[in-house]
N, C-alpha and C positions, 0 to 999 in steps of 0.2 A: 536907429532901426538897422539891423545888419545887412550887407550887402546882397543877401540872399534872399532877404525879404523886400529889398527893393526891388528885385531881378522877377519876384511872385507877383508883385504889385502890378508890375510892368507889361506883365504878360497878361495878368487879369484884367488891365485896362486896356490893352490893343484886343483881347476877345470880344472886350463891350465896344467898342468904339472904333478901332481901327480896321485896319484892310480883312481879319478874321471874321468879322460881322458884315463886312460887306460882299464877300468871297460866300459867305454862307447864306446871306439873305437873297444871292444870287442862286445859289447852288441847289438849295432844298426844292424848290418847285421845279426844276430843271430835272435832277434826279428823279423825284416824283415823275414827273411826265416821260424821261427816259424811260424809267424801268416799265411802262405802259406798253411800250413796244416789246419788248422781249416776252411779256406777260401774253401780249397777242400771240407772238409765235407759240408759246408754252400752251395755250390754250388749244392751238390749232395742232402741235404735235398731239397732245393728251387727246383731243377727239376723234383724230386718225388711230392713234395709241388705242382705242377702245374699240375698234373695228377689226374683222375677223382675222385681217392677214397684213403683217409686216410692209408689204409692198404699197400700203396704202402711207404710211409712214413716210416710207423712202420716197414715195413721189410726191409729197407737198415739201418734201426736203430739197430734190433737185427742182421743183417749180420755183422755190423762194431763190435756190441759188441762179436760176436763169434770172430774175428780177432782181436779183444783187447786180448783175450786170447791166442789164436794162436800167433799173432807177437809180441803184447808190453809185453807178460810174458817173451819173448827173449830179451827187451829192454836194459839187462845188455850189450850185444853188442857194443851199444852205450855209454850206462853209465860206463860202467868198463872200457871201452876203453879210454873215456875221461882224469879218473882219471891217468891211466898208461901212457898214451903217455905224457900226461904234465910232470909227474913227471921225464919221462926221459929227455923229452926237458930241463927243471930244470937241470939234471944233465949233461947235453951236453954229452948223449953216442948216437951214430947214428945208431952205430948195434942194440943197445936197441929199438930204435925209429921205425926201420924198422921191427922188433922180433914182438913189440906189433902189428901194421899192421896185419902182416902174420898170428899169432895166434888167430885174431879178425876174420878175414874172414876165417880160416880151420873151426873153432869153428860153424861160420854161414851158410857154406855150408854142413856140419853134420847134423845141426838143420834141414836145409830144406827138407834134402832128408828125414828124419824121418817124418816130417809134411806131404810130398808127398805121403809117404807109407801108414800113416794113415788117410788118409783126410776122408775116409767113415767113421769109427768110430768116429772122431771128431765131422763130421757135422751130425749124426744121434744123440750121445749123447748131445750134443749142443741144439740140435731143443726139445729134448726131456724136458731138464731142463728149457728151455724159457717157455715151455708151454703156449705159445700164440695161439689166434686164428688161424684155419686152412688156411685161406688165406695167412695172413701173414707168417706163418711158411712155404707155399709153396715157396712163391717170396723170403725169407729170404735164403732159400735152393739153388734156383736157384743162387742166389747171391753169395753165398759160394762157389759153383761148377765152377765157371767163377774165380774167385779172387785167389784161393788156388793156381794157378799154376805161380802167381807170387812170392811163396814164395824165392827161392832163389836168385833173386834180392831184394827183401824188406830185408832181411837179412845182404844181403852184404851192402847194403846202411847203414843199423846201423853200421858198424864195420866202413866204411868209413867216414863217417858223425864223428864220436865219436872219429877217431884218428884228423881228421882237426880240429874239435874244440879243441881238447886237444894241439894240437900242435899250436893253436891259428891261423889258416887259415880262418878266419872267412867268410872273403868276397868269397872264396872257398866254403866254406860250404852254402853260401847265393846262389852263381850262380846253385849248383846241385838242390839245395830246388827248387829253383824258378822254373828252370826248369821242374823238376820233375812234380811240379803241377800246372804249366801254360800248359804242356801237356794234365795233366788228364783232365783240366777243358775244353780245347778245345775239346778231345775224348769224354767228356762226353755230351757235347752238340751236337754232333753231331751223336753219337751211338743213343741218346735217341731220341731228338728232331727232327733230320732228319731221322736217319733209324728207329726209333720205336723199339729198342732192350729192352726197359724198364729195370728193376733192373741187369739184364744180362749184358747191356751197361756201366752202371757205375762201376761194378767190372771187366769189361775187361779192361775198360779204364784205372783203377787203375793199373791192372797188367801190362799192355804193357809202362805204364809209368815209373813204378821201374825199368824194364829194359833200358830202354833208358835213366834214373840217374845212374844207377848201372855204365854202359859204360863210361858215361862222367865222374862220380866220380871217376873211377881207372885212366883215360887218366890222369886228373887232377893232383890227387896224385902222379901218375907216375914222372911228371914235376916237382914236389916239391920235390921229394926224390933225384932227380938230382942235387938239389942245397944243399941240407942237407949231401950227401955222403956217408959213410958207407957202408956195405955190408949185403947181405943175406946169412945168417949163419946158415946151417940146426941146428948145435949144440945150438947155442942159441935162434934159435924158438921154439927147441923141449927141450930147458932144463928144469929139472925134478924140480929146484925151483921155477924156475919163472909159469911153469905151476901151480906147485901147490899151489903158491899165485894167479894166474888168476883164476882157479877153485875154491878156497875160496870167492874171491870176486864177481864173478859171480854166485855163487850160493846163496849167502847170497841176493845179489842183484835179484836174479830173483824169490827167496822164498816172496821178499818186494815188486815187481810188480805184481807177480801175489796175494798176497793177497791186494795191492790195486786194481788190475783190477777187483778182485772180487768184492769189494767194490761198485766198479762205476756200476759195471753190477748187481750188487744184484738192484741198484736203477731202471735199466731199467726192469728188471725181475718185480719188485714190482708195475711200472707203467704199464708193461702188464696185470698183475691181476687186476688192478683198471678200464682196459678198452683200447680199443683201441685210444679213443681221450686224454685220459689223457696221453698213450703211444705215440704220435705223438706229442703232446703237450710240454713233458718235451723232446723230441727229437731237438726240434726247441731249447728250451730254453737251452739246455746244448751246442748249440754250442756259445753261449754266454759264458759260462762256459771253453769251448776250446778256444777259441776266448784268454782269460784271461789266461791259464793256459800257451798258448804258448808264449805270450807275456812275459810274468813274468819268463817265462824258458829262455828267452834270457838275463836276468841278472843272474840266477841261473848257467849257461852255464857258464860266464865270470867270474862270481865268482869261478865254478871247475878249470877251464883252471888257473886263477892265483894261487888259493890256492895250485893246485897241482905243480906248477912251484914253488912255496915257499916252499913244503914239499920238492921235489926232489933239493933244493937248502940249505935246512935248515936253514930260514929265517925266523922267529918269525916276526919279526916287520913288513916285506911285509903281511904276516898271516893276522894280526891285521889291517892292514891298508885298505886291500883287502876288509874283513868283514863288515867292518864300508861304505866304499865308496858305495860299491854294495848295501847292506842293505837299506841306504838314497835314492839313485835312483831307487830304487824296490819300495818302499813306494810312491814317489813322482807318479810315474808310475801308482801305484795302486789305488791312488786318480783320477788319469786323467782316468782312464777306470768308476767308479763309478761315474763320471760326465757325460762322454759320454752314458754309460746304461742310465742314470737318464734323459737325454734330447733327446735320440735319441730312445731309447727302442720300442717303439710303432711301431716304422716305421720300425726297425728292423724286426719286426715279420710280419708286411704286406709284407717286401720283402718275407719272406720265404713260404707264402701260399695265396691264393685266397678264401679259405673255411672260410667264415666269422666267423660262429662257431667256426673254430679252433681259429681264432686269438683271438675271445674276451677270449676264455675259457685260452690261451696260458697267454695274457694280465693279469689275475688274479694274476700271480705266478711271474708277473717281478721283483716285489719288492726283493723276494731272489737274484735273478743275481744282482740287483745294489748294494747290501752288502757284495755280495760274495768278490770282489776284496780287500775289506779292511781286511777280516777274512783268506783270503787264501793266503797272502804274505806272511807271515813268514814261513809257509810248506816250500815254495817252495826255498826261499833261504837259509832255512837251509839245505834242499835235497841237495843243489849244495855246500854246503862247505863241506858235508859229502861225496859225490859225489867225490869232488877235494883230499881231505885225504886219499881217498880209505876205509874210516871206516865202511866197510861193514855189520858187523855185529851187530853195533849199528843201522843202519837204520833197518835190516831187526827186531830187535827186537822191534822198537818203533813203526814199521808200523802192527806190529802184534798185539799189544797191543790195537793200534787206531783202528783196525777193529773189534776188539771185542768189544770194548763198540761200534762202530758204530753199530755192529747187534743188539744190544740191545736196542738202539734207535729205527732202522727201524724194530724192531717188534713190539715197541709197539706206538708211534709217528703218523704214517699215519693211525693206527685204531682208534685214538681219534682225529686226525684232517685232515685225508684224505688227499690230496696231498701237504698240506703247510707242515705235518708233516713229509712228504717225505723230501723237502728242509729243513724244519728246522734239520734232520740227518746227510743231506751231509753237512751244516753247521758244525754243531757239529764236523762230522771227519775232517773238515778241520781246525779246533781250535784243535782238540786232535794231531793230526799230528806234529803239532808244537809246542805244549807241551811235548811231550815225547821226542821228537828230542832237544829241549833246555833242558831238565835234562841233558842229553850227552855231553853237548857241551863244559864243561870247561874241561873232559878228554880230548877231541878231539883237543885242543888247547894248554894245558900242553903238550899232547904225540907227537905231530906227526910235532911240528912246534918249538921246544927249541934250539935255539943254542947260547950259550952265547959266542962263538968264534966271532958271527957275528953281534951279537944287542947288547948284554950285558944281563944284568938283567932286566925282565918284570916289 
């Protein structure tokens, strides 16, 4: 048998039984569950886009941007929990597995109380910063007032889903996410198209669906815990060392996430400054980016779970094999996204709005979302590696550097090239994110997964 044939058989065996199979088994349910999130955003945009004024689309975009700060800023509840749960799973510590979940839920509840107490200054301050047209701001404020009451359920779901992904219960996570977003879509259509509740209906549908998902997720998690065993130990949950580590990781991820949300919100803010038509068009096009992000996040989440397990078990070889397999598969998916966007992009835009001028304007900038998958995939994969290794300080530093350079780009390029300059700034941001994380990668691998007793020398 030739060397080439042997190599081909080796690849085939890896696809069937090796890290590729594990990555795929963890990725596909996460990809499906993640894609329900931008699908929901797409439905929100489409429902508003079929109302007679582009201000409705802009209002939902602004309202969603505000909750990017309010909720996504606390995305560390999911991201940090993935890494901690995966490492607890790798070490085989049942009590710590329970403690990780309890800490995430307690932190989420405390943060939700703070959000509800401060909801009025948050809304007023956010709308002042956006500085959009009067009708857009009024509608966005109504959206905020309805959706904010879903805060306790939303943050509880972050913790629950992070734990499920870290424990590799990805099919359970799929069930919860699909249930949340399917109910949200049904309520969207009912509240807006049948009852005529407008932006308030969209926001209320989201809040109700989050509560339903939280109850479902908690019930399914408790079933898994019955199999895992272990005990709820207050001393373990409130252990000073574990709490300090949790705080450190969550603090860094919070700062990193806040910086990233600022970057995306800066795009929405700049779009609003360029006019309602630009704001509405970019809101439509950002759905393409959102579908991409949530799809590639499926591989990033699989990477996080397997990296965390390898770190917990101190298995360096598993660490490297996971990185190679997940990255290769993510690149294949990124290429598929580019091909789909190139072929179906105009049809997708037509599905979002009946307004002819808005369709034509949006299509002018479609090229940016076509090239985006090939430029963005690297950042998402590196995020997954760092999350699984719970190396949050490096993630924070890389994001802060990336945002600083992005701000320079967005301060100059839109003034020179209009909306094309704005999208060019976004692409620069995605590339810089990958470059800054890649600089730290050698340190991550050597420090966190170095076990000569198990794997030998590298």
